C-alpha positions, 0 to 999 in steps of 0.5 A: 562668349560674346558676339551676337545671336542671329535669328531668322524668324517665322518658324513655329517652335515644336518639341520638348526641352528640359531645364536645369537648376535655378540660377537664383538658387545655385548661386546662393548654395555656393555661398552657403557652402562657405558656412561649413568646412569640408566637401560640399556637393551641389547637383543640377547646377547650370553651366552659366557665366554667373556660376563661373564668376561665383566660383572665382569669388569662392576660390578667392575666399579659399575654397576650391570648386570642381565641376563635373557636368552639372555637379559642382563640388566645393571644398571649403577651408577651416578658415576662409579669407574674409575678403571678396574680390572687388572686380568679381563682386561688381559683376554680379549682385548675388555676390553680396550674400558672401557678406552674411556667410563670411560674417558668420564664419569669420566675424568680419568681411570686406565686400565691394558694393555689388553690380550685375544687371542695371535695373535702377536703384537696388539698394542693400539698405535692408541687408545692412540694417538687419545685420546691424541689428545682429551686432555688425558694424559697417564702414564704407571706404573707397567703394568697399564695405568693411563689416565686423561683428566684434562681439559675434552675431546675436539673434534678434527680431528683424522686420523688413519693410518689403520682402526682399529676397537678397536681404532675407537670404543674407540674414538667413546665412548670418543667423544660422551660426548666430547666438540665440534665435533670429526671427525674420518678419515679412520675409521673402517666400520665393522657391529659391529661398526655400531651397536655400533653407533646405540645403542649410538644414541638411548642413545642420541648421535649425530653420522654421517657416521657410516659404512663409512670411515669418522665418525663425532661425535657431543658431547652432555652433557648427555646420557640416558639409552636405549634398543637395540638388538645386530646385529647377529654374522656373525662369528658364522654363517660363522663357521657353514656354513664352518662346513657343507661344510667341512663335505660334508653336507648341513647346513642352518643358520637362524637369520643372515645377509647374506650381512655381509658375502659377501666375505666369501660366495664368497670364499665358492662359489669359492671353489665349494660350492652351496650357497643360500641366502634369507633375513635372511638365508644362505644355503651352500652345500659342495662339495665332494672335495673343489677347491683350492682358494686364500684368503686375510684377510682385514678390512670389507668389506674384508674377516674377519681375524676371518674366516681365520682358519676355511677356512684354515681347509676347504681348507686343503682337496681341490684339489690343492694349496691355498694361504691365506694371513693374513693382520691383525694379524701377529701371527695367525698361531699357529693352523697350527701345529695342523692341520698338525698333522691331516695329512694336508700339510700346512706351513707359509711363512711370512704372507702367508699360503700355503695349499697343499690339501690332500685326507684325514685327520686323527683324533688325540689328538690336542690343541685348542689354541684360539677361532677360532683355536678351531673352525677350528680344530673342523671343520677339525675333522668333516671330519677326519677319526677316533676320534679327541680329542681337548684339551683346549676346554674352548677357544671355550666358549669365542666366541660360545654359545652352540658350541657342542650342536649346531653341535650335532643338525646337526648330528655331532658325538661330545661330551664335556668331 
């Protein structure tokens, strides 16, 4: 669904809302299912556009995907087609992970260079170098990456210069069926990656150290299908909590894991929010005027880059000047001009975003240029005077299941056109 989101600002959000499984975990589970023939069941899957696109990728490879509510069943053939379709892979960056899975299953893969949100340079060099160390040969022709492991995949020691989530996942998917042991040094530690490892272990993989900076994978000859429940989406939870805080309201998010949002909740407290935590819920009450605070995005357990735009929107009405430093994606600033059209006083200086808090934002017509930008602009609109229309609303569908109805259930005056 494309169209626009229309928000009449000024209503404090109140109430309780649940979150579903993480987009950044469910997509990886779908790819991991290709490693074992048979019927897989993935539970707590959000009904988002990226899941639908990944389903089409898997069906092109030869699997069948059937959704029943939030449960996804994937039937994987004995011999997958080693080619991922060009037009689908270009729409979504996570699809590059089929590279490791198809190499592990078939010894070859043909994958287009990935697309997704445009955050500047996000090269896949780490993926390719790691796979080359395992015996993979690459040939790039007409935008399509041809990969082959003529002698099979062989375990080795791989060390990343930076803890890349995607590269760690791709090597993990390749290593579970490789000969011997693969050690991944300076590995990413994100909860979604740990969740992927748990799913792979249910399939019969032998993995030690997931969630730490060193992962050891002992290759096995064959994996079997499994059933797994996707870890809750910390970004969905964080977005609704910031929305409640921005509106001067009080929102409780259930079915989440608060420990996965430690740094984000710490920064909300620093900005003057009241934060209450139980085992599976978080309640945030927003201040009348947020306090300025500084944030630096970092790999987990640092502040998540995908919560950066939402927090910039929140801090745009803070009392004082805040500084947000973006250490992950160099091009994540396209939404700043849209916030400034609403009356914010924000500018980028290199990798830094300087936010001088203003008293009021005002509604106008703006463009949501990616998933988190569209969410951040919606958060800003909840507090703005008058009506805000956010065009290109389809971006939000890639990462949030029922975004507009959920905000409406909390009292927002919001609709989709």
